[in-house]
N, C-alpha and C positions, 0 to 999 in steps of 0.2 A: 275555493270560493264558489261553492255550488249551493243551489236551492234557496238562496236568499239574496236580497239586495245588499250590495257592498256598503250602502249607507248604514245598515244595522251593524255590520262588521266594524265600520269606522267608529260608530257610537260606542260599541263595546271596548274597542281599543282605547278610545278617549277616556272612558271611565276607568279602565285599568291603569293607564298611564298617569292619570290625575291622582289615583290612589298611591301609586309608587312614589310620586314626586311632591305632591302638594298636601296630603292629609297628615296631620300631626296625630301621633298615637299616644295613648295614656302612658304614664311612667312605668306601670307594672304590666303592660300588655305583653303577650307572648305570641310568637308565630313560628311555626316550623319552617325549615329552609326550603321546602318544596314549593312548587307553584300553586298560587291560589286560583282555582278555576272560575272562569266566567260562565255565563249562561250558554247553553248549547244553541248554536245558530245553524240550522239546517243539518249538515253532516259534519260540522266542526265545533270545537270549543277551544278557547284561548286561555292559556294560563299565564300568570304574572308572578315571577319569582323575584323577590327583593334582592337577594344575594346569590348569584349564580356563578357562571364562568368568569374568572379573573376578579371575583368579588364584586361584580357589577350585575345590574338587573338583566333578566332574560325573559323574553316573551316566547311562549311555546304555542305552536299550532298543532292541534291534535285531531285525529279522526274520532268523531263522537261515538260511532258504533262500528268498530272494525268487523269486516266480514272476511272469513278465511276460506280458501279453497278446501273442500272436504278431503281429508286424508293427506293434505299437503300443507306445509308451512308457507303459504303464499297469500299475501293480502290482496283481496279483490278490489278494495276501494281506498288506495293509498292517497297520501298528500300529492298535490298536483305538480311536484317537482319545481324546477326553476321558475316557471310562470307564476305559480301560486305564491311562492316565497318572495319573488320579486314584487308582486302586487301588494302583498301584506307589508313588506318593508317600506314600499312607497307610501302606503297609507299611514304608517307610523311616522315617517319623515314629514308627511304633509301636516301632521298635527303639531309639528315643532319640536320633535324629540329625535335628536341625532342617533344613529345606530353605528355599530362598529362593523358587524359582519353577520352573515347568517350561515347556518350549517344544517346538514341532514335535509329533510323535505321530500324524500323519495319513498318513504315507508309510512309508518304509523304516525310520525310526528316530525316537526321541523322547529328550529330555534332561531331567534333573532336577538343578538346581543346589543344592548344599549350602551351609550358612551358615558353617561353621567351616573354617579352613585345615587341610590334611592334616598328618600328623606331620612335624615339622621335618626329620627325617633323610630322609624320602621326598621332600620338597621340595628338599632339598640334592642328592639323586640326580638330580632333574630339571634343576637348575641346572648340575650338572657335565656332563650330556649336552649342554645348550644351549651351553656354553662350547666344546665341540668337543675334538678330540684335543690334549692339551697337548704331545705330542712333534712332531706334524706339524700345526701350526695352520692351514696353508694349505688343508688338506683339510676343516677344520671337522668336522661331525658324520658326514661320509661317508668318513672316513679308512679305507683298506683294511688298515691294519696290525693289526687285531684288537683295537684299544683298546676298542671298544664291547662286543664279545663278552666280553672278560675282565671288564669292569665289570658287565655285565648278568648274568653267571653268578653274581656275588656277591649279587645281589638276592634277598631273602627273598620268595617268592611267597605269595599268599593260600592259606589252607588250605580248599580247596573241599570242600563236603560231598558225600556220596553220596546217591542218590535215596532218600527215605524211603517208607514204606508209604503208598500213596495213601488208605488208610482210616483213617489216624491221626487221633485227635481233635484239633481245632483250634478256636481262637476265631474266631467268624464275622465279627468286625470286624478284628482285627489279624493273625489267622492264626498266632498263637503256638501252640506244642505243648507236650506234657509235657516234652520234652527240649530245647526251645528257647523258654524263657520270655521274657517282656518284660524289657527292661533295668531293673534294680531289683527284679525279682521279681514274681510274680503267682500266683494260684491260680484254680481253677475257681469261678465264681460259682454259688451255690446258686439253685434255681428261685425261691425267695422274694425273693432279692436282685435277680434279673432283673425280677420282677414289680414290685417297689418302684420300680425305675428306669424302668418303662414299656416293658420288653421282653417279648416272648412267649418263654418258655423252650422251647416246642415247636419253634421254628425253628432251634435249634442251640445249641452251647455258647458261653459268654462267659467271658472271664477277668476277674478283679477289677480289672485296670488299665483295662478298657474300660467298667466300670460306674461311674456317677457317685458322688461322695462322698455320704455320708448327707445327706438333705435337712435344711435348717435349720429349726428350730421356728418357728412363727408368732409374730409379736410379740404380747405380751399386750394385751388390750383396755384401753381407758382406764378408769380407776377409776369405778365407778358407772354405766357405760354397757353396753348390750348391742348390739353391732353385728356384722353379718356381715362376713367378709373381703371386701376389694375384689377382684373378679376381675381377672386380668391379661390375659385374651384369649389366654393361652398354654396349651399342653397341659401336663399334669402333669410331663412330662419336661423342660420348659423353664423351670419356675419353681422358685425356691428356697424357696417357702413351701408346705409340705405340706398346709396347710389350705385352700389356694385351689383351688376347682374350675376346670375349663376352661370358658370361655365364648367364643363366637365373636362375640357382638354387642356393639358399643361402647355400645349403649343400656343393657345390663345393667351394664356398668362404670360408666356415668354414674349410674345409679340407686343402686348400692351406694355410690359416692362421695358422692352427695347425702345418703344415709342417715347416713353417718358425720359429715358436716358438721352435719346436724340434731341429732346426738347430742352435739355439742360436740367432735368429733374433728378431725383434720387429714388432708389428703390430699397425695400427692406431686405433683410437677410434671406428670407424665404425665396423672394424673386431673384435675388442675386445667385442663389444656388441653382434655381431653374435655368437661368441664362447660362451659367457655367456648364451645367450638365448638357444643355442643348448644344453648346459650342463643341463640346467633346464628342457628342454623338454625331454631329455633322462631320467632324474631322475623321472619325473612325469609319463612318458610312462612305465617305468620299475616298477612302483608302489612302489618306495622308500618311506618308512614311513616318515611322517612329522617330527617326532622326530629326525630321522637320518639326514634329510635335514637341520634341525636347528643347528646340531652340526658338520656336515661335513665341513672341511675347504674349500674344492673346491666349495661347494654350497654357503657358506658364501661369498667367494670371487666373485662368479658369480653374486649374488644378489647385492653386493656392486658395481660392475662394472655398472650394469644397473641403480642403484640409482644415482651413480656419473655422468653417462652420461646424465640423465635427468636433474640433477642439473646444469651441466656445459654447456649444449647446449640448452638454452631456445629458443623456436621457435618464430619467428616474427609472426605478425598477419596473413600474407598470408600463411605461412607454417602451422600454426595451422589449418587454414581452409582447406588446401589441405590434411593435415594428417587426419582430420575428414572424408573428402570425400574418402580417400583411405580406411579407415576402412569400410565405407559404401559399397565401391566397392567390398571389400573382403567378406563382410558378406552377401550382398544382390544381387550382380551382377556378381558372378563368377570371381572376380578379374579384371573386366573391368569397365570403367567409364559408368555412366548412360547416355543414349542419351538425357535425359531431362535436363541435366546440361548445363551450358553455354559452348561455345567453349573453352574458356580459362580454365575452370575447367576440362573439358574432357582431354585437352592436358596435363595439369599439372599432373593430376592423372596418365595418361598413361605413362608419363616420369618417375614418381616416381616408378611405378610398372613394368617398363620395358616392357610395353605392345606395342611392335612394330607392332604386327598384328592389334591392335586397331588403331594405328596411320595411318597405311597404308589404313585401311578401311575408314578413314576420309580424305585421300588424302595428308598426311603429311609424310615426312621423319623425322627422329629423329632431324636432324639439323634444319629443317624448323619449327618443333614444338617447339624446344628450343628457336629459334629466336622469335616466336610468343608469347610464355609465357613471356619471358624477356621484350618484348616490351609492354606487357599488364600490367606490374607492375609499380605502381607509384614510388616505391623506390626499383629498382632491386638490388639484392645482388651483391657484388663485385666478388664473386666466385660462379657461378650458380651451378657447379658440387658439391661444398661443401654444398650448400643449399639443393640440392636433397638428398645428403648423410645424412644430419641431419634429414630430414623427414624419410628416410628409417630406420635410427637407432632408432628413436622414434617409428616407426611402428613395428620394430622387438622387441622393449622392451615390447610391448603388453599392455601398459596402457597410458592414456593421460598424456601429460606433463603439468607442471604448469608454 
């Protein structure tokens, strides 16, 4: 994403995606199976393939003018790796088109796979091309009779945009503009809306589609009790309870949970695990004999809570992988993600470990990192906060889940 405003990139992506999904092609139109190229944007061009990997559309990101090291097969101006592919995928998703995955992106090109099949008339045009010339079937798709040119001339091409003013106002997350709003509509978020969502309005514009929904109100306290909210260990941008302050320490979470129990309240599974883990840590630190731990009702209950938690909350494949990386981060990297991991892995681990300093060092707010991790999942969870809490609970339990 160099040499030009992302607003133009977004506009080109919007035009190509609209062509893939919304444009009806004539009955006899033909198109080859390779990507249709969009206009060159600075040092990039973007291709739109109607039927690619897994018979689904693919967007390609390509270097417009590759420059090679003289005498060596080494590209001097490659695609920008994870950062560029992540941003391009986010732009596609912001336009309302779900993606499956992306691949390559470290050399001359990268690819982004889309989830939905292209327009049925466009796919039909690809099939007609693949069937070859009906008049001279022996020549297949390479028939010199002019069959392909006649059919390809019927094809309705994408309506590519012209280059916009580079100073045009745009959303700093999805890069929508005044004239190219998000699919479904959006407006500019007011400074107070940004602040309420945990963003700094001084860092640029945001559209309302990129600002989280209003925070849910806190649950009412139990009748006849006065208890403080149980901290979640998350920043305000990651919690659905506006009354819960951000705390980094599990000890504070345990203390608040214990206060609620003392007041006759109840705690959720995550905090029950924290309390059980804390009790076991205290016993082990104090040197309580194993024989006493085996017969003490409190210790028996604590170990039962941990065992039940592992049995009732099996982790999905992504969560298991993130849990393993979190353990590596705690054991080998002072509680921070390793810079050798992929961007997705670094962000996911930082979110689980509440490593906001690590996120800032990578140029992400908590909200932006959350969006990026969710977009990078093939099957994202319905409740991302609960997904994170499950991993934290397994991490607090101290042993791998099954």
